[in-house]
N, C-alpha and C positions, 0 to 999 in steps of 0.2 A: 453358329457352328452347325455343320451338317452331320447328320448321323445316318448310317445305313438303315434302310426300312426294317431290316430284321431286328435292329436294336430297339426300334420304337414300338415293337410288338410288346404285348403284355408279358412281363417276365413272371414265372411262378415264384411264389413267396417261398424263400428258403426256410421253411418251418417244419420240423426243427433242423438244425444243421447236422445233427447226428441222427441218422435214420437207419432203419432196418434192424436186423437182429444184432445185438451187441454180444461180442464173443471175447473171451479172455485170451491172454497170450498163448495159452495151451491149446486153444481151439474149442474149448467147451463154452457153452452158452452162459452168459453172466446171469446169476440168479437175482441180483439186486437191480432189477430193471428200473424201478422207480427212481433210484438215485441217479442212474444214468440219464433217465428222461428229464429229471430236474436240472441236471447239469446241462443237457442240450438246450433246455428252455432258457436258462440263464444266459448261455452264450449267444443264443439267438436273439434275445432281448437287447443284449449289449451291442451286437454288431448290426443287426438289420436297420436301426435308425439311420445309419449312414447311407442307406439306400431307399428307405421308405420313411415317411413321416409317422406312420402308424405301424408298429411291429406286427399287429394282427388285424389287417383290414378285412372287412367283410367281403369286399370285391377285389381280388388281386389285380384286376385290370385298371384300378384307379391308383392315384398317388404315384404316377410314373413321371419323373423329371429327369430325362437323360443328361442335360447339362449340369444339374445339380449333382447328380450321381457321379459324373466324371470328375467334378471338382473335389468330391469326397474321397477319391481313390487314394491320394497321398496319405490322408489320415488313416484310412483302413490299413494301408501298407505299413504305416508307422506302428499301429497297434499290433500288427502281426509280427513286426520286428521285435517289439518289446516282449511279446509272448515267447518268441523263439530264443531270445537271449536272456530270459529271466534267470534260469537255473545256473548261476555262476558263483555260488557260495562255497563249493567244495574245493577250497584253496589248498587245504592241507592234505586230506586223504579221505577216501571213501569210507563208508561204514557198512559195507555189504555183509560181512567182511570179505575182501578179495584175498587176503593172506599174503599180499605183496608189500613188504615192509623194508625200509632201509633206514634204520635208526641212526647210523652214523651220518647219513646224508642230511637227516633232519637237524642234528646237532650242528653240523657245519653250516646249514642254512640259517639257523638262529644266530650263529656267530657273524654271519654276513649281514644279517639284519641289524645286529648291534653296531657293527662298523658303519653301516649306512646312517643309522640314527645319530651316531656320534658326529659324522661329517655334517649332517643336516643341522644339528644344533650349533656347530661351529660356524656354519655359513649364516644361520639366523643371527647369531651374536655379532658377526662381522658386518652384516647388512644393517643392523640396527645402529651401529656406530658410524655409518657412513654419513658424510656431509649432506648428500642428497639420497634419501632412502628410496631404493627400488622396491616399491611395495609388491610389484608383480612377482619378482624373484623371491622376495621374502615370504610371500604366501605359498609359493611353490615348494620352498624348502620346509615350511611348516607342514604342509600337506604330506610331503614325502616322509617326514618324521612320523606323522600320525599313521600313515599306511604301513610302514615297516614295523611299528610297534604293534599294530593290529595283527600283522602276520605272525609275529612272535606269540601273541596271545592265542591265536588259532592253532599253531603247532603244539604249544604247550597243553592246551585244554582238549582240543579235538583229537590230536594224534597220541600224545603221551598219556595224559590223565584218563582219557576215555577208552583208548584201545590197547595201549602197550603195557601199562603198569597194572598188574593184577592185585586184588586185595590180599592174596596169600603169598605174594612175592617177598623176597628178602628185603629188609629195611624199607618196607612199604611206607611207613609213617614219615621217615626221613625224606624219601623221594618226593612224596606229595607235598611236604612242607616246603622243600626247595622250589618245587614248581609253582606253588602258590605265591611264594615270595617273588618269583620271576614275573608272574602276572601283575603283581602290584607295582614292580619296578617299571615294567613296560607301560603301565598306566601313568606312572609319574613322568615317564619320558614324553608322554603326550601332553600332560598338564603343565610342564615346566621346560625351561631350557638349561636346567642344572645338570652338568656333566657327571655329577656324582651318581646319578641314577644309571647312567650308562656303565660306569665302573661297577656298580652293584650287579647289574645284569651280567656283565662279563665274569664277575667273581661267582655268581650263582650258577652260571652255565658250566664253569670249571668244576664246581662242587657236584653238580648233577652228573657230569660226565664220569667222574670218579665213582659215584654211587651206582650208576646204571651199567657201566661197562666193566666193573671190577671182575 
């Protein structure tokens, strides 16, 4: 494979990747320079092996292998993609706090998750009884049940218990008790295919609706 002569020239070692004065979002210079320097060093050590065998060579003109570096680009791009898509955990609501809440929408969303779990369990039971079990579809419905139960647990814990129900609110103990039982029922929906746990979830949601919106 031919490479342009400019590529075959010695490339400067990207050490560290984060250079220059570090500034905060407000424009002021960051005081904790050592922490940032350490972070830059760690990032540099992790990424530079994809381009150099030695992350800190004594001579930057050595250890250059254009063909090997080109083959490593897909791996580097994959690592970058993982880094960019990592923060995906805020499914329920932020904790800034932003002050933007829709309690009714969250309750309706939980009810939708309950219906989806119910259908998933019904499909799992039906597939298990089939003469020829479609294990692919069986697994997909099991995972669907798991995911929607997790969504319920996230809304209950991160949204209602953490942000919306205050310790000095009316009937605080009753609300927390109902939400705790909802978390347990959602867990049981993951662990079993017993539809009674779906019925419990639906009943607890109705109870919480009365307590919260009275």
